[in-house]
Biopython code that builds the backbone (N, CA, C, O; Angstrom):
import numpy as np
from Bio.PDB.StructureBuilder import StructureBuilder

atoms = [
    (1, "MET", "N", (14.349, -26.754, 37.552)),
    (1, "MET", "CA", (14.747, -26.075, 36.345)),
    (1, "MET", "C", (13.960, -24.781, 36.198)),
    (1, "MET", "O", (12.786, -24.722, 36.562)),
    (2, "LYS", "N", (14.593, -23.757, 35.674)),
    (2, "LYS", "CA", (13.972, -22.446, 35.514)),
    (2, "LYS", "C", (12.775, -22.540, 34.587)),
    (2, "LYS", "O", (12.827, -23.191, 33.544)),
    (3, "GLY", "N", (11.662, -21.857, 34.997)),
    (3, "GLY", "CA", (10.493, -21.825, 34.138)),
    (3, "GLY", "C", (9.602, -23.046, 34.260)),
    (3, "GLY", "O", (8.690, -23.232, 33.455)),
    (4, "GLU", "N", (9.859, -23.896, 35.278)),
    (4, "GLU", "CA", (9.041, -25.089, 35.438)),
    (4, "GLU", "C", (8.369, -25.081, 36.801)),
    (4, "GLU", "O", (8.956, -24.641, 37.790)),
    (5, "THR", "N", (7.141, -25.569, 36.848)),
    (5, "THR", "CA", (6.426, -25.756, 38.098)),
    (5, "THR", "C", (5.796, -27.131, 38.063)),
    (5, "THR", "O", (5.036, -27.446, 37.146)),
    (6, "ASN", "N", (6.106, -27.960, 39.062)),
    (6, "ASN", "CA", (5.566, -29.321, 39.168)),
    (6, "ASN", "C", (5.794, -30.139, 37.902)),
    (6, "ASN", "O", (4.909, -30.875, 37.466)),
    (7, "GLY", "N", (6.969, -30.010, 37.318)),
    (7, "GLY", "CA", (7.285, -30.788, 36.131)),
    (7, "GLY", "C", (6.730, -30.206, 34.844)),
    (7, "GLY", "O", (7.002, -30.720, 33.759)),
    (8, "ARG", "N", (5.950, -29.131, 34.958)),
    (8, "ARG", "CA", (5.399, -28.491, 33.765)),
    (8, "ARG", "C", (6.097, -27.161, 33.544)),
    (8, "ARG", "O", (6.571, -26.527, 34.487)),
    (9, "ARG", "N", (6.152, -26.758, 32.318)),
    (9, "ARG", "CA", (6.789, -25.503, 31.953)),
    (9, "ARG", "C", (5.860, -24.339, 32.254)),
    (9, "ARG", "O", (4.666, -24.402, 31.961)),
    (10, "ASP", "N", (6.398, -23.282, 32.833)),
    (10, "ASP", "CA", (5.616, -22.090, 33.136)),
    (10, "ASP", "C", (5.257, -21.382, 31.827)),
    (10, "ASP", "O", (6.157, -20.988, 31.086)),
    (11, "PRO", "N", (3.964, -21.211, 31.524)),
    (11, "PRO", "CA", (3.574, -20.603, 30.251)),
    (11, "PRO", "C", (4.043, -19.153, 30.125)),
    (11, "PRO", "O", (4.329, -18.699, 29.017)),
    (12, "ASN", "N", (4.127, -18.417, 31.238)),
    (12, "ASN", "CA", (4.596, -17.030, 31.174)),
    (12, "ASN", "C", (6.058, -16.954, 30.766)),
    (12, "ASN", "O", (6.437, -16.087, 29.979)),
    (13, "SER", "N", (6.881, -17.850, 31.291)),
    (13, "SER", "CA", (8.298, -17.878, 30.929)),
    (13, "SER", "C", (8.457, -18.220, 29.453)),
    (13, "SER", "O", (9.294, -17.643, 28.759)),
    (14, "HIS", "N", (7.645, -19.164, 28.979)),
    (14, "HIS", "CA", (7.701, -19.558, 27.565)),
    (14, "HIS", "C", (7.291, -18.396, 26.664)),
    (14, "HIS", "O", (7.918, -18.151, 25.633)),
    (15, "LEU", "N", (6.226, -17.676, 27.061)),
    (15, "LEU", "CA", (5.753, -16.538, 26.285)),
    (15, "LEU", "C", (6.813, -15.450, 26.228)),
    (15, "LEU", "O", (7.041, -14.862, 25.171)),
    (16, "GLU", "N", (7.472, -15.173, 27.371)),
    (16, "GLU", "CA", (8.506, -14.150, 27.399)),
    (16, "GLU", "C", (9.699, -14.540, 26.534)),
    (16, "GLU", "O", (10.298, -13.685, 25.882)),
    (17, "GLN", "N", (10.041, -15.799, 26.524)),
    (17, "GLN", "CA", (11.131, -16.259, 25.676)),
    (17, "GLN", "C", (10.739, -16.112, 24.213)),
    (17, "GLN", "O", (11.577, -15.752, 23.386)),
    (18, "ASP", "N", (9.483, -16.384, 23.880)),
    (18, "ASP", "CA", (9.013, -16.196, 22.506)),
    (18, "ASP", "C", (9.117, -14.740, 22.086)),
    (18, "ASP", "O", (9.509, -14.451, 20.956)),
    (19, "ILE", "N", (8.768, -13.810, 22.987)),
    (19, "ILE", "CA", (8.874, -12.386, 22.681)),
    (19, "ILE", "C", (10.325, -12.018, 22.412)),
    (19, "ILE", "O", (10.614, -11.290, 21.463)),
    (20, "CYS", "N", (11.235, -12.512, 23.232)),
    (20, "CYS", "CA", (12.668, -12.246, 23.024)),
    (20, "CYS", "C", (13.132, -12.763, 21.665)),
    (20, "CYS", "O", (13.890, -12.094, 20.962)),
    (21, "ILE", "N", (12.677, -13.939, 21.308)),
    (21, "ILE", "CA", (13.061, -14.527, 20.022)),
    (21, "ILE", "C", (12.539, -13.668, 18.875)),
    (21, "ILE", "O", (13.248, -13.443, 17.894)),
    (22, "HIS", "N", (11.301, -13.185, 18.993)),
    (22, "HIS", "CA", (10.737, -12.332, 17.943)),
    (22, "HIS", "C", (11.494, -11.009, 17.836)),
    (22, "HIS", "O", (11.797, -10.552, 16.734)),
    (23, "ILE", "N", (11.798, -10.397, 18.974)),
    (23, "ILE", "CA", (12.568, -9.145, 18.955)),
    (23, "ILE", "C", (13.924, -9.394, 18.313)),
    (23, "ILE", "O", (14.384, -8.594, 17.498)),
    (24, "PHE", "N", (14.561, -10.491, 18.673)),
    (24, "PHE", "CA", (15.885, -10.818, 18.139)),
    (24, "PHE", "C", (15.839, -10.975, 16.621)),
    (24, "PHE", "O", (16.654, -10.380, 15.916)),
    (25, "THR", "N", (14.905, -11.759, 16.116)),
    (25, "THR", "CA", (14.875, -12.020, 14.672)),
    (25, "THR", "C", (14.452, -10.792, 13.868)),
    (25, "THR", "O", (15.037, -10.498, 12.825)),
    (26, "VAL", "N", (13.444, -10.080, 14.348)),
    (26, "VAL", "CA", (12.969, -8.918, 13.603)),
    (26, "VAL", "C", (13.997, -7.789, 13.654)),
    (26, "VAL", "O", (14.209, -7.102, 12.655)),
    (27, "SER", "N", (14.635, -7.592, 14.805)),
    (27, "SER", "CA", (15.651, -6.538, 14.911)),
    (27, "SER", "C", (16.815, -6.789, 13.970)),
    (27, "SER", "O", (17.297, -5.869, 13.309)),
    (28, "SER", "N", (17.262, -8.026, 13.909)),
    (28, "SER", "CA", (18.386, -8.316, 13.018)),
    (28, "SER", "C", (17.985, -8.123, 11.554)),
    (28, "SER", "O", (18.796, -7.672, 10.745)),
    (29, "ALA", "N", (16.748, -8.458, 11.213)),
    (29, "ALA", "CA", (16.273, -8.227, 9.837)),
    (29, "ALA", "C", (16.163, -6.730, 9.544)),
    (29, "ALA", "O", (16.461, -6.289, 8.435)),
    (30, "MET", "N", (15.740, -5.959, 10.531)),
    (30, "MET", "CA", (15.584, -4.519, 10.335)),
    (30, "MET", "C", (16.934, -3.816, 10.176)),
    (30, "MET", "O", (17.015, -2.792, 9.498)),
    (31, "VAL", "N", (17.977, -4.342, 10.782)),
    (31, "VAL", "CA", (19.324, -3.797, 10.546)),
    (31, "VAL", "C", (19.644, -3.913, 9.055)),
    (31, "VAL", "O", (20.138, -2.962, 8.449)),
    (32, "GLY", "N", (19.366, -5.068, 8.471)),
    (32, "GLY", "CA", (19.593, -5.269, 7.041)),
    (32, "GLY", "C", (18.737, -4.353, 6.180)),
    (32, "GLY", "O", (19.203, -3.838, 5.164)),
    (33, "VAL", "N", (17.485, -4.149, 6.582)),
    (33, "VAL", "CA", (16.609, -3.246, 5.836)),
    (33, "VAL", "C", (17.167, -1.828, 5.873)),
    (33, "VAL", "O", (17.227, -1.158, 4.842)),
    (34, "CYS", "N", (17.573, -1.371, 7.048)),
    (34, "CYS", "CA", (18.136, -0.018, 7.175)),
    (34, "CYS", "C", (19.370, 0.147, 6.294)),
    (34, "CYS", "O", (19.510, 1.157, 5.606)),
    (35, "LEU", "N", (20.256, -0.831, 6.312)),
    (35, "LEU", "CA", (21.476, -0.730, 5.510)),
    (35, "LEU", "C", (21.155, -0.740, 4.013)),
    (35, "LEU", "O", (21.805, -0.040, 3.236)),
    (36, "THR", "N", (20.166, -1.523, 3.610)),
    (36, "THR", "CA", (19.767, -1.548, 2.202)),
    (36, "THR", "C", (19.200, -0.201, 1.766)),
    (36, "THR", "O", (19.534, 0.302, 0.693)),
    (37, "VAL", "N", (18.348, 0.375, 2.594)),
    (37, "VAL", "CA", (17.751, 1.671, 2.255)),
    (37, "VAL", "C", (18.817, 2.763, 2.249)),
    (37, "VAL", "O", (18.756, 3.676, 1.426)),
    (38, "ILE", "N", (19.784, 2.683, 3.147)),
    (38, "ILE", "CA", (20.892, 3.652, 3.127)),
    (38, "ILE", "C", (21.605, 3.587, 1.777)),
    (38, "ILE", "O", (21.916, 4.621, 1.187)),
    (39, "GLY", "N", (21.861, 2.381, 1.293)),
    (39, "GLY", "CA", (22.504, 2.216, -0.012)),
    (39, "GLY", "C", (21.663, 2.803, -1.135)),
    (39, "GLY", "O", (22.191, 3.462, -2.030)),
    (40, "LEU", "N", (20.363, 2.567, -1.089)),
    (40, "LEU", "CA", (19.480, 3.115, -2.122)),
    (40, "LEU", "C", (19.432, 4.643, -2.071)),
    (40, "LEU", "O", (19.425, 5.300, -3.112)),
    (41, "ILE", "N", (19.400, 5.193, -0.892)),
    (41, "ILE", "CA", (19.392, 6.655, -0.758)),
    (41, "ILE", "C", (20.694, 7.244, -1.285)),
    (41, "ILE", "O", (20.688, 8.286, -1.941)),
    (42, "ARG", "N", (21.802, 6.584, -1.001)),
    (42, "ARG", "CA", (23.094, 7.084, -1.508)),
    (42, "ARG", "C", (23.108, 7.079, -3.039)),
    (42, "ARG", "O", (23.677, 7.980, -3.654)),
    (43, "VAL", "N", (22.489, 6.076, -3.654)),
    (43, "VAL", "CA", (22.398, 6.038, -5.122)),
    (43, "VAL", "C", (21.582, 7.226, -5.620)),
    (43, "VAL", "O", (21.970, 7.880, -6.589)),
    (44, "VAL", "N", (20.464, 7.509, -4.971)),
    (44, "VAL", "CA", (19.616, 8.642, -5.370)),
    (44, "VAL", "C", (20.372, 9.950, -5.201)),
    (44, "VAL", "O", (20.294, 10.820, -6.069)),
    (45, "ILE", "N", (21.099, 10.108, -4.107)),
    (45, "ILE", "CA", (21.863, 11.331, -3.876)),
    (45, "ILE", "C", (22.970, 11.473, -4.918)),
    (45, "ILE", "O", (23.227, 12.572, -5.409)),
    (46, "THR", "N", (23.619, 10.370, -5.251)),
    (46, "THR", "CA", (24.686, 10.402, -6.254)),
    (46, "THR", "C", (24.148, 10.814, -7.623)),
    (46, "THR", "O", (24.813, 11.534, -8.368)),
    (47, "LEU", "N", (22.953, 10.357, -7.943)),
    (47, "LEU", "CA", (22.338, 10.729, -9.213)),
    (47, "LEU", "C", (21.867, 12.185, -9.212)),
    (47, "LEU", "O", (21.520, 12.727, -10.262)),
    (48, "GLY", "N", (21.856, 12.803, -8.060)),
    (48, "GLY", "CA", (21.559, 14.222, -7.966)),
    (48, "GLY", "C", (20.095, 14.580, -7.885)),
    (48, "GLY", "O", (19.757, 15.760, -7.972)),
    (49, "SER", "N", (19.202, 13.605, -7.722)),
    (49, "SER", "CA", (17.781, 13.929, -7.682)),
    (49, "SER", "C", (17.356, 14.570, -6.366)),
    (49, "SER", "O", (16.502, 15.456, -6.353)),
    (50, "ALA", "N", (17.937, 14.133, -5.280)),
    (50, "ALA", "CA", (17.515, 14.656, -3.978)),
    (50, "ALA", "C", (18.668, 14.537, -2.997)),
    (50, "ALA", "O", (19.546, 13.685, -3.132)),
    (51, "ASP", "N", (18.638, 15.412, -2.014)),
    (51, "ASP", "CA", (19.605, 15.339, -0.929)),
    (51, "ASP", "C", (18.818, 15.325, 0.374)),
    (51, "ASP", "O", (17.933, 16.157, 0.573)),
    (52, "THR", "N", (19.125, 14.412, 1.241)),
    (52, "THR", "CA", (18.340, 14.256, 2.457)),
    (52, "THR", "C", (19.208, 13.776, 3.618)),
    (52, "THR", "O", (20.297, 13.235, 3.429)),
    (53, "LEU", "N", (18.694, 13.991, 4.803)),
    (53, "LEU", "CA", (19.341, 13.522, 6.026)),
    (53, "LEU", "C", (18.942, 12.085, 6.343)),
    (53, "LEU", "O", (19.417, 11.515, 7.326)),
    (54, "ALA", "N", (18.089, 11.503, 5.534)),
    (54, "ALA", "CA", (17.500, 10.200, 5.822)),
    (54, "ALA", "C", (18.549, 9.113, 6.005)),
    (54, "ALA", "O", (18.382, 8.248, 6.864)),
    (55, "ASP", "N", (19.629, 9.131, 5.220)),
    (55, "ASP", "CA", (20.635, 8.078, 5.354)),
    (55, "ASP", "C", (21.339, 8.153, 6.705)),
    (55, "ASP", "O", (21.657, 7.118, 7.290)),
    (56, "ASP", "N", (21.584, 9.356, 7.206)),
    (56, "ASP", "CA", (22.200, 9.495, 8.533)),
    (56, "ASP", "C", (21.254, 9.014, 9.632)),
    (56, "ASP", "O", (21.671, 8.338, 10.573)),
    (57, "LEU", "N", (19.984, 9.368, 9.501)),
    (57, "LEU", "CA", (18.995, 8.922, 10.488)),
    (57, "LEU", "C", (18.801, 7.411, 10.444)),
    (57, "LEU", "O", (18.603, 6.777, 11.481)),
    (58, "LEU", "N", (18.857, 6.834, 9.245)),
    (58, "LEU", "CA", (18.733, 5.381, 9.128)),
    (58, "LEU", "C", (19.942, 4.660, 9.727)),
    (58, "LEU", "O", (19.811, 3.551, 10.245)),
    (59, "ALA", "N", (21.107, 5.281, 9.657)),
    (59, "ALA", "CA", (22.289, 4.681, 10.284)),
    (59, "ALA", "C", (22.104, 4.615, 11.802)),
    (59, "ALA", "O", (22.446, 3.614, 12.431)),
    (60, "VAL", "N", (21.565, 5.677, 12.378)),
    (60, "VAL", "CA", (21.267, 5.672, 13.819)),
    (60, "VAL", "C", (20.200, 4.623, 14.123)),
    (60, "VAL", "O", (20.294, 3.900, 15.114)),
    (61, "ASP", "N", (19.192, 4.548, 13.267)),
    (61, "ASP", "CA", (18.129, 3.560, 13.424)),
    (61, "ASP", "C", (18.682, 2.135, 13.358)),
    (61, "ASP", "O", (18.274, 1.271, 14.135)),
    (62, "ALA", "N", (19.599, 1.895, 12.442)),
    (62, "ALA", "CA", (20.218, 0.566, 12.338)),
    (62, "ALA", "C", (20.968, 0.219, 13.615)),
    (62, "ALA", "O", (20.943, -0.928, 14.060)),
    (63, "LEU", "N", (21.632, 1.200, 14.202)),
    (63, "LEU", "CA", (22.332, 0.960, 15.474)),
    (63, "LEU", "C", (21.346, 0.657, 16.600)),
    (63, "LEU", "O", (21.627, -0.182, 17.456)),
    (64, "LEU", "N", (20.201, 1.326, 16.608)),
    (64, "LEU", "CA", (19.179, 1.030, 17.623)),
    (64, "LEU", "C", (18.635, -0.385, 17.452)),
    (64, "LEU", "O", (18.451, -1.103, 18.435)),
    (65, "PHE", "N", (18.377, -0.789, 16.209)),
    (65, "PHE", "CA", (17.917, -2.158, 15.968)),
    (65, "PHE", "C", (18.987, -3.172, 16.381)),
    (65, "PHE", "O", (18.672, -4.220, 16.944)),
    (66, "LEU", "N", (20.241, -2.855, 16.100)),
    (66, "LEU", "CA", (21.324, -3.749, 16.503)),
    (66, "LEU", "C", (21.391, -3.864, 18.022)),
    (66, "LEU", "O", (21.566, -4.960, 18.555)),
    (67, "LEU", "N", (21.254, -2.749, 18.714)),
    (67, "LEU", "CA", (21.266, -2.770, 20.179)),
    (67, "LEU", "C", (20.098, -3.594, 20.714)),
    (67, "LEU", "O", (20.268, -4.373, 21.651)),
    (68, "SER", "N", (18.926, -3.430, 20.132)),
    (68, "SER", "CA", (17.759, -4.217, 20.534)),
    (68, "SER", "C", (17.995, -5.702, 20.295)),
    (68, "SER", "O", (17.636, -6.539, 21.123)),
    (69, "CYS", "N", (18.599, -6.017, 19.160)),
    (69, "CYS", "CA", (18.917, -7.409, 18.825)),
    (69, "CYS", "C", (19.885, -8.011, 19.838)),
    (69, "CYS", "O", (19.678, -9.125, 20.318)),
    (70, "LEU", "N", (20.941, -7.269, 20.158)),
    (70, "LEU", "CA", (21.927, -7.767, 21.111)),
    (70, "LEU", "C", (21.347, -7.927, 22.515)),
    (70, "LEU", "O", (21.660, -8.897, 23.206)),
    (71, "LEU", "N", (20.509, -6.989, 22.941)),
    (71, "LEU", "CA", (19.885, -7.097, 24.259)),
    (71, "LEU", "C", (18.920, -8.273, 24.339)),
    (71, "LEU", "O", (18.864, -8.956, 25.362)),
    (72, "SER", "N", (18.161, -8.518, 23.277)),
    (72, "SER", "CA", (17.252, -9.660, 23.299)),
    (72, "SER", "C", (18.035, -10.973, 23.282)),
    (72, "SER", "O", (17.622, -11.950, 23.906)),
    (73, "TYR", "N", (19.158, -10.998, 22.574)),
    (73, "TYR", "CA", (20.003, -12.188, 22.590)),
    (73, "TYR", "C", (20.563, -12.415, 23.992)),
    (73, "TYR", "O", (20.603, -13.547, 24.476)),
    (74, "TRP", "N", (20.991, -11.343, 24.635)),
    (74, "TRP", "CA", (21.508, -11.430, 25.995)),
    (74, "TRP", "C", (20.412, -11.932, 26.940)),
    (74, "TRP", "O", (20.684, -12.728, 27.839)),
    (75, "ALA", "N", (19.175, -11.466, 26.737)),
    (75, "ALA", "CA", (18.063, -11.924, 27.568)),
    (75, "ALA", "C", (17.818, -13.418, 27.371)),
    (75, "ALA", "O", (17.542, -14.141, 28.328)),
    (76, "LEU", "N", (17.921, -13.872, 26.124)),
    (76, "LEU", "CA", (17.740, -15.299, 25.863)),
    (76, "LEU", "C", (18.821, -16.140, 26.525)),
    (76, "LEU", "O", (18.558, -17.262, 26.958)),
    (77, "ARG", "N", (20.021, -15.611, 26.604)),
    (77, "ARG", "CA", (21.147, -16.339, 27.196)),
    (77, "ARG", "C", (21.206, -16.201, 28.714)),
    (77, "ARG", "O", (21.953, -16.918, 29.380)),
    (78, "SER", "N", (20.414, -15.276, 29.257)),
    (78, "SER", "CA", (20.446, -15.001, 30.687)),
    (78, "SER", "C", (19.849, -16.162, 31.473)),
    (78, "SER", "O", (18.849, -16.754, 31.066)),
    (79, "ARG", "N", (20.464, -16.473, 32.586)),
    (79, "ARG", "CA", (19.974, -17.558, 33.431)),
    (79, "ARG", "C", (18.960, -17.061, 34.459)),
    (79, "ARG", "O", (18.078, -17.811, 34.876)),
    (80, "GLY", "N", (19.081, -15.815, 34.860)),
    (80, "GLY", "CA", (18.171, -15.275, 35.871)),
    (80, "GLY", "C", (16.899, -14.724, 35.249)),
    (80, "GLY", "O", (16.951, -13.980, 34.270)),
    (81, "LEU", "N", (15.765, -15.086, 35.817)),
    (81, "LEU", "CA", (14.470, -14.650, 35.296)),
    (81, "LEU", "C", (14.312, -13.139, 35.430)),
    (81, "LEU", "O", (13.776, -12.491, 34.530)),
    (82, "ARG", "N", (14.776, -12.569, 36.550)),
    (82, "ARG", "CA", (14.673, -11.125, 36.758)),
    (82, "ARG", "C", (15.502, -10.360, 35.720)),
    (82, "ARG", "O", (15.044, -9.366, 35.156)),
    (83, "ARG", "N", (16.716, -10.832, 35.480)),
    (83, "ARG", "CA", (17.576, -10.189, 34.480)),
    (83, "ARG", "C", (16.964, -10.316, 33.079)),
    (83, "ARG", "O", (17.000, -9.373, 32.289)),
    (84, "MET", "N", (16.408, -11.483, 32.789)),
    (84, "MET", "CA", (15.783, -11.686, 31.490)),
    (84, "MET", "C", (14.633, -10.696, 31.286)),
    (84, "MET", "O", (14.501, -10.114, 30.209)),
    (85, "HIS", "N", (13.798, -10.503, 32.318)),
    (85, "HIS", "CA", (12.690, -9.550, 32.226)),
    (85, "HIS", "C", (13.192, -8.138, 31.971)),
    (85, "HIS", "O", (12.660, -7.426, 31.119)),
    (86, "ARG", "N", (14.215, -7.738, 32.708)),
    (86, "ARG", "CA", (14.751, -6.385, 32.570)),
    (86, "ARG", "C", (15.337, -6.169, 31.175)),
    (86, "ARG", "O", (15.062, -5.153, 30.538)),
    (87, "LEU", "N", (16.135, -7.110, 30.703)),
    (87, "LEU", "CA", (16.741, -6.994, 29.376)),
    (87, "LEU", "C", (15.682, -7.008, 28.279)),
    (87, "LEU", "O", (15.784, -6.281, 27.291)),
    (88, "GLU", "N", (14.670, -7.842, 28.469)),
    (88, "GLU", "CA", (13.599, -7.922, 27.472)),
    (88, "GLU", "C", (12.834, -6.600, 27.388)),
    (88, "GLU", "O", (12.496, -6.152, 26.292)),
    (89, "LYS", "N", (12.560, -5.976, 28.525)),
    (89, "LYS", "CA", (11.845, -4.698, 28.522)),
    (89, "LYS", "C", (12.666, -3.603, 27.857)),
    (89, "LYS", "O", (12.132, -2.783, 27.110)),
    (90, "ILE", "N", (13.964, -3.593, 28.132)),
    (90, "ILE", "CA", (14.840, -2.591, 27.501)),
    (90, "ILE", "C", (14.909, -2.827, 25.994)),
    (90, "ILE", "O", (14.796, -1.885, 25.210)),
    (91, "ALA", "N", (15.094, -4.082, 25.592)),
    (91, "ALA", "CA", (15.151, -4.419, 24.158)),
    (91, "ALA", "C", (13.843, -4.050, 23.471)),
    (91, "ALA", "O", (13.851, -3.532, 22.354)),
    (92, "ASP", "N", (12.741, -4.309, 24.121)),
    (92, "ASP", "CA", (11.432, -3.995, 23.559)),
    (92, "ASP", "C", (11.256, -2.489, 23.390)),
    (92, "ASP", "O", (10.770, -2.036, 22.354)),
    (93, "ALA", "N", (11.646, -1.710, 24.394)),
    (93, "ALA", "CA", (11.521, -0.252, 24.316)),
    (93, "ALA", "C", (12.395, 0.316, 23.197)),
    (93, "ALA", "O", (11.955, 1.181, 22.439)),
    (94, "ILE", "N", (13.625, -0.169, 23.097)),
    (94, "ILE", "CA", (14.523, 0.304, 22.037)),
    (94, "ILE", "C", (13.983, -0.089, 20.667)),
    (94, "ILE", "O", (14.076, 0.684, 19.713)),
    (95, "PHE", "N", (13.423, -1.282, 20.572)),
    (95, "PHE", "CA", (12.840, -1.741, 19.310)),
    (95, "PHE", "C", (11.688, -0.820, 18.885)),
    (95, "PHE", "O", (11.600, -0.438, 17.718)),
    (96, "ILE", "N", (10.814, -0.468, 19.822)),
    (96, "ILE", "CA", (9.681, 0.415, 19.507)),
    (96, "ILE", "C", (10.181, 1.797, 19.085)),
    (96, "ILE", "O", (9.659, 2.377, 18.133)),
    (97, "ILE", "N", (11.181, 2.326, 19.781)),
    (97, "ILE", "CA", (11.762, 3.626, 19.415)),
    (97, "ILE", "C", (12.341, 3.565, 18.003)),
    (97, "ILE", "O", (12.149, 4.484, 17.207)),
    (98, "ALA", "N", (13.052, 2.476, 17.697)),
    (98, "ALA", "CA", (13.650, 2.327, 16.363)),
    (98, "ALA", "C", (12.570, 2.220, 15.288)),
    (98, "ALA", "O", (12.732, 2.762, 14.195)),
    (99, "MET", "N", (11.472, 1.527, 15.587)),
    (99, "MET", "CA", (10.385, 1.425, 14.605)),
    (99, "MET", "C", (9.738, 2.790, 14.364)),
    (99, "MET", "O", (9.421, 3.133, 13.225)),
    (100, "ILE", "N", (9.542, 3.564, 15.424)),
    (100, "ILE", "CA", (8.996, 4.918, 15.268)),
    (100, "ILE", "C", (9.962, 5.769, 14.450)),
    (100, "ILE", "O", (9.544, 6.550, 13.595)),
    (101, "GLY", "N", (11.257, 5.611, 14.719)),
    (101, "GLY", "CA", (12.265, 6.330, 13.936)),
    (101, "GLY", "C", (12.218, 5.951, 12.471)),
    (101, "GLY", "O", (12.390, 6.807, 11.604)),
    (102, "MET", "N", (11.988, 4.674, 12.181)),
    (102, "MET", "CA", (11.930, 4.244, 10.791)),
    (102, "MET", "C", (10.718, 4.848, 10.082)),
    (102, "MET", "O", (10.813, 5.230, 8.916)),
    (103, "VAL", "N", (9.593, 4.936, 10.766)),
    (103, "VAL", "CA", (8.406, 5.564, 10.179)),
    (103, "VAL", "C", (8.690, 7.046, 9.912)),
    (103, "VAL", "O", (8.308, 7.573, 8.867)),
    (104, "ALA", "N", (9.354, 7.711, 10.846)),
    (104, "ALA", "CA", (9.699, 9.120, 10.650)),
    (104, "ALA", "C", (10.636, 9.296, 9.452)),
    (104, "ALA", "O", (10.478, 10.236, 8.673)),
    (105, "VAL", "N", (11.594, 8.408, 9.307)),
    (105, "VAL", "CA", (12.506, 8.481, 8.162)),
    (105, "VAL", "C", (11.762, 8.231, 6.856)),
    (105, "VAL", "O", (12.037, 8.882, 5.848)),
    (106, "CYS", "N", (10.822, 7.291, 6.869)),
    (106, "CYS", "CA", (10.013, 7.048, 5.662)),
    (106, "CYS", "C", (9.225, 8.294, 5.287)),
    (106, "CYS", "O", (9.113, 8.627, 4.107)),
    (107, "ALA", "N", (8.681, 8.980, 6.276)),
    (107, "ALA", "CA", (7.959, 10.223, 6.005)),
    (107, "ALA", "C", (8.904, 11.274, 5.433)),
    (107, "ALA", "O", (8.544, 12.007, 4.511)),
    (108, "LEU", "N", (10.115, 11.345, 5.983)),
    (108, "LEU", "CA", (11.109, 12.297, 5.479)),
    (108, "LEU", "C", (11.494, 11.978, 4.034)),
    (108, "LEU", "O", (11.606, 12.885, 3.208)),
    (109, "ILE", "N", (11.695, 10.710, 3.727)),
    (109, "ILE", "CA", (12.042, 10.307, 2.364)),
    (109, "ILE", "C", (10.899, 10.651, 1.410)),
    (109, "ILE", "O", (11.134, 11.175, 0.321)),
    (110, "THR", "N", (9.681, 10.362, 1.812)),
    (110, "THR", "CA", (8.521, 10.677, 0.974)),
    (110, "THR", "C", (8.417, 12.178, 0.739)),
    (110, "THR", "O", (8.164, 12.620, -0.382)),
    (111, "TYR", "N", (8.609, 12.952, 1.783)),
    (111, "TYR", "CA", (8.568, 14.422, 1.669)),
    (111, "TYR", "C", (9.661, 14.926, 0.740)),
    (111, "TYR", "O", (9.414, 15.782, -0.110)),
    (112, "THR", "N", (10.872, 14.397, 0.900)),
    (112, "THR", "CA", (12.015, 14.831, 0.077)),
    (112, "THR", "C", (11.794, 14.485, -1.393)),
    (112, "THR", "O", (12.104, 15.288, -2.273)),
    (113, "ILE", "N", (11.270, 13.320, -1.656)),
    (113, "ILE", "CA", (11.068, 12.892, -3.051)),
    (113, "ILE", "C", (9.915, 13.652, -3.691)),
    (113, "ILE", "O", (9.961, 13.952, -4.884)),
    (114, "SER", "N", (8.876, 13.969, -2.913)),
    (114, "SER", "CA", (7.682, 14.597, -3.491)),
    (114, "SER", "C", (7.885, 16.081, -3.805)),
    (114, "SER", "O", (7.192, 16.625, -4.664)),
    (115, "ILE", "N", (8.810, 16.733, -3.135)),
    (115, "ILE", "CA", (9.061, 18.159, -3.403)),
    (115, "ILE", "C", (10.074, 18.270, -4.530)),
    (115, "ILE", "O", (11.148, 17.673, -4.455)),
    (116, "PRO", "N", (9.754, 19.019, -5.563)),
    (116, "PRO", "CA", (10.687, 19.145, -6.684)),
    (116, "PRO", "C", (11.969, 19.880, -6.279)),
    (116, "PRO", "O", (11.937, 20.817, -5.481)),
    (117, "ALA", "N", (13.091, 19.437, -6.841)),
    (117, "ALA", "CA", (14.395, 20.065, -6.548)),
    (117, "ALA", "C", (14.429, 21.449, -7.174)),
    (117, "ALA", "O", (13.889, 21.669, -8.258)),
    (118, "ARG", "N", (15.070, 22.374, -6.478)),
    (118, "ARG", "CA", (15.155, 23.756, -6.986)),
    (118, "ARG", "C", (16.486, 24.028, -7.569)),
    (118, "ARG", "O", (16.738, 25.135, -8.044)),
]
sb = StructureBuilder()
sb.init_structure("model")
sb.init_model(0)
sb.init_chain("A")
sb.init_seg("    ")
for serial, (resi, resn, name, xyz) in enumerate(atoms, 1):
    if name == "N":
        sb.init_residue(resn, " ", resi, " ")
    sb.init_atom(name, np.array(xyz, "f"), 0.0, 1.0, " ", f" {name:<3s}", serial, name[0])
structure = sb.get_structure()
């Protein structure tokens, strides 16, 4: 059986599967966070207090989190250890990029809100 040596489970395979599970769950939650913040930003824009590109950037960020989520799910379903490693690394890289993007969007939102409208 995959991930087993001498009747025992390979700890590295178990750890990698745990990482995939964490990427999967956190990415799917972050998609929801992005969509919620997009809704809140649209309310602020509708009220006329600020106009920002943040909602468009968050939509791209939500798609990156979704892609990371789908890749980690695919890695979990993969039967080949090599394929699982490759998919996990790609999902992890996309997840990190999306998190950096979310921090950048938060900075943009803070900047937009802190500057008075003219």
